[in-house]
N, C-alpha and C positions, 0 to 999 in steps of 0.2 A: 306680351305677344310680339312675335318677330316682325321686323320692319319689312317694307316692300322689297328692298334690295336683297335682304337675307332670304326672303321667300323665293325670289327669282333665281338666286344662286343655288338654292336647294333644289329647285325644279330642274335646273341644268344638270346638277349632280345626279339626280335620280335617273337621268337618261344615260349619262356617261358611266354610271355604275350599274346600269341595266336593272334597276330596282322598281318593279311595277308597284309594289305596296307603297314605297316612298312617293312615287309620282302621284298616286291617287291621294295620299295624305296631304301632300303639298298643294294639290288642286283644291282640296277641302279648305285648307288653311288660307289659301289665297282668296277664296270666295268669302270666307268669314271675315278676313281683314279688309275686304273691299278693294283688292288689287284687280286692276283691269284685266279680264281674262285674255284679251288680245295681246296685251303686253306680256302676260305670263307665258303664252304660247310662243310669241316671237322671241323674247329675250331669254326665256328659260328653256322650254322643251325644244324649240326649233334650233336654238343655239347649241344645245347639247347634241342634237341629232347631226348638225353640221360638223361638229367636232368629231363625232364617231365616223361620219362619212369621210372626213379628211384622213383619219387614221387608217380607215379601210383602204383608201386610195394609196397610202404609203406602205401598205402591207403589214402594219402594226397590228391591226385587228382583222378578223375574218368574218365571212358571211354570218355565221351563228351569232356573233357579237352584234352585228347590224340588226339582225332580226330581233334579238333580245331587246335592243334599244328601242326598236319600233314598237314592240309590245308594251314597253314601259310608257312610251309616249301615248299610245292608244289608251292605256289605263288612266292616264292623267286627263286626256281630252274627254274621255267618257264622263268624268265627273263634272267637267265644265260645260258639256254640251247643253244641258237643260237651260242654263243661264244664257248661253249663246243664242239658243232658239228663241228665248223670251225677248232678247234684245232685237233679234232679227225680225220678229213680227212687228216691231215698232219702226223698222226702217223699210224703205221701199226696195223692191227687188230690182237689182241693177241689170239683170239679164241672165241668160242661161249659158252655162259652159259645159260642154261634154269633154271629159278627160279620160285618158286610159294609157296604159303602158303598151307599147307597140308589139305587134305579132312577133313571137320568137323570144320575147324578153319577159322574164318573170320577176324582175325587180320592181318594187312598188313604193319604196321608201320616199323618194323625192316627190313622186306623184301624189302620195297620200298627204304630204305636207302642203303642197301647192293646193290640193283640193280643199283641205281644211281652211287654209288662209283665204281662198276665194270665197268659201262659204261664210266665213267670219265677216268678210268685206261686204257681204250683201248679195252675192250672186247665187243663183240656183245652180248647184253642181250635180251633174249626172256622171257618176264615176263608173266607167265600164270595167274597171279592174285591170288585170295584167294579162299579157299574151293575147291582146285583142286583135282579131282579124281585121284587115283593112276594110273589108266589105261591111263589117259591123259599124265602124266609124261612119262610113258613107250612109248606111241605112238609117242610123240614128240622126244624122244631120237632116235627112229627108223627112223623117218622122217627127222630130221634135223642133225643127227649125231654130236651133240655138244661135246665139250671136258669135260664139267662139267654139272651135273644136281643137283640143290640145292633145298632143301625143308626147310621151316621154320615152326616151331610149337610153339605156345605160351601157350599151355596148356598141362599138363601131360596126359590128356585123349586123346589128338590128336597126341602126339609125338609117340605113339605106332605105328601109321600108317607109320612112317618112315621105320619101319622094312619091311613093305609091298613093298616099293619101291625097296629095296635090293632084296627081294624074286622075285618080278615080273620081274625085269630086268634080273635076272638069268633065270627065266622060258622062257623069250623072247629071250634068247641067246645073249643079248647085254651088260650084266653087265661088261664084261672085256673090252668093247670099250669106257667106260666113267668113269670119276671120280665122286663120289657122295659126296655132302657136306650137312651137317645138321647144323641147328642153331635155335635160339629162346630161350626165357627166361629159360625154364626148362631143356634145352638140355645141356649136358656136354661132355667133352672129353671121360669120361667113357662110356657114352651112345653111342657115335659114335663108340668107339672100340667094344662095346658089339654087336651092330647090323652090324658091318662090313663096316661102312661108311669110305670113304677115308679122308675126311676133316671135321674138326669141326671149324666153324667160331664163335668165341666168341663175336666179335664186327664187325662192318662194315670194319674197317681198317684191323683187323685181318683176316677177310674173304678174302679180296683182296690180302693181303700178302701171305696167304696160297695157294690160287688158283694159283698165279704167281709161287710160289715155286713148287707146284705139277706139273705144266705144264712146268716148267723150262723156263719161259718167263720173260721179263721185268727185 
């Protein structure tokens, strides 16, 4: 049987080679070998996804490659999900996070990774999907009373809409009841500070750590 490092390396390769079948096989193998699913996702699938993202940013890979890598990651995570759910029922719920890709933006890769990592960490995640209207974020905050509302923007043209979330939450009178988090390729700490967002998530792991710190949990 392959060792942990070998399985994790294989998981990463399944993403960089856009191989859904291999991703699912590696996930099965990891579970059988007792590899921690969180570690498999972080060091295997997510690491592969980040590599694909970097190559996309450099113009080496294109959108179809990114989507194919995302499908492979989805195939792997699907296999692990029942185990994750089992573990989750044994841990306490740390709070609710609403997450979505901002209006006008159809990229969902980073958001999907952050959503699955928050889920694994013990948060209840409500994923609104992509191209989400600002008013939907606000309505969901009023309806579900989450601890955090997170928006992802992958383009400079759509990240300006993140200001609107801040503004419309204030107008609805609920801004002080929720922490706001922003993330995505063009988003920076400076941008978060400028628009008044509470948290800037640089990567999936960073987002989880900062949400935990902001809510003083975990």
